[in-house]
N, C-alpha and C positions, 0 to 999 in steps of 0.2 A: 431420487435425487431432485432437487428444486433448482429450476434455471431461473436466474433473475437478471434480465438485459438491464444493462445501467442506463442506457440513452432512450432516445425517441420521447424524453418528455414524461417517462414514468417515474412514479415514487419508488424510491428504494430505502425501504426501513425508515420512511420519514424524511429523506433527503431529494430534493428532486435534483435529477442529473441533466447534464445539458447534451446537445447534439454529438459533441466530439466524443463523448463515451458510448455512442450508440454500437460500437463494435467489441465491446467487452461485455462480461457477464460474471455474477457473483455466483459461486457454487462451491459445494464441499472440497476440500482439497486433500489430497493424500498425504501432504506436508504437514499439515497444520490447520485445523478448524475451516474455515471459509477461506477462500482465495479468489483470485480475479482471474478470468481466463479470456483468451482471444477467440472472438466468434468469427474470424476470418484470417486468412493469412497476412501478414506484414512484412515488407520489406526492410532491411537494415536501414536505420535513420528516420524510417516511418515514425509519425506520432501516433500513439495507441489511445491516449486520455489525457484528461486534463483536470487539475484538482482547484477545488474552491478552497479560498482561505478559511480556516474554520475559526471557532470563536477563541478568543485569546483570554487567558485566566492568569493571575498570580497565585503563588504558592498558598497563601490563605484562602483562596477560593475553591481549591481542590476538594477540600473536605465536604462542600455541598454539591459536588458533581454525582451524576448517577455512577453506578459500576461501570456500564458501558463507556460512558464519557471518560472514566479514569483509564480504563484499558488503552483507549486510543489517544492519550496524551505524548506529545512530544516537546520537550524542553526545547526553546528558542532562544531564550536570553537567560541572564542571571536569575532573574525572578518572572519569567514569562513562559508560559505553556500553551501550545496551541491543542485544541481537540481537533484530531484528524478526520475529517469526512469522507463519505463513500464518493469514490471508489478507493481513494487512498489507503482507507482504515483495513482494507481487505487484500492488500497487496504483500504477500509474506515474503522472508528473506531467504536469499540464496547467495552462497560464496562464489557461485558463477552465476549472477543475474543475466536476463535477457533484455532488462530496461534499465535505463539511467533516466533521473530526472533532472530537468533545467528549466528554471522559471515555471514550475508548476504544471509542466507538461511531460509525459513520459514518453521516451523516444526508444526504439528497438535498436540494441546493442548488436544484434544478427536478425537474420530472417527468423521469424516465429510463424510455426503452423496454427491453424484453426485447431482450437481444443487444447492449446498448450496453457499451462499456468503462466502468468505473468509474475516475474520476482525482481527484485531489486536489493541491492547490499546495503543492509542498515548500518555497517560500519561507515559507509559513506553520507548517509543522511541522518541518521537518528541519534539523538541525544540518549543515553541510558544511564539510569543511576546505577546499575550494577549489571557485569555482564551474565549472559544465560547460555546455556547450552544449545548448540546449532545442531538441527536434525535436517539440513537441506539434502542430505543424501549426495551431494556432488563429489567427484573424483578429488577435487581440490580443498574441501570443506576444512576451515580452519578451527572447526570442534567447539568455539566459543564466539558469540556475537558481543562485540565491546561497544559498539556505537563509534560516533565520531567524537574526537577530544575537542 
């Protein structure tokens, strides 16, 4: 297992992280690919991470992006897309998330234990071209992730 701290000024896959992200790390997830994990216990309502605004592109520019950039696109307007940067691009979906984002800062919805995967509800934050099957494993799983309208 590779442990990659996100903070303390280290470069994460080519993206510099700020000090607010020093208590989260990127590592393999049992849910899906890589995920973001807590390096310490967090209390409910405590901030866990902050997200930088990614590069904004229009629909015509998408064809010129790398495959990694295409995977991490989020539609933010009728013809506007943001390339989600680290650590945001490593946060997996759950139908029972432990974090919600406000103004690009992730806040704990409940107490989070050190080593726990940090998850958000894509139905509340992501624009998706088409739904995909959910594999979050929560007891209240909705079976499909549809994104926000």
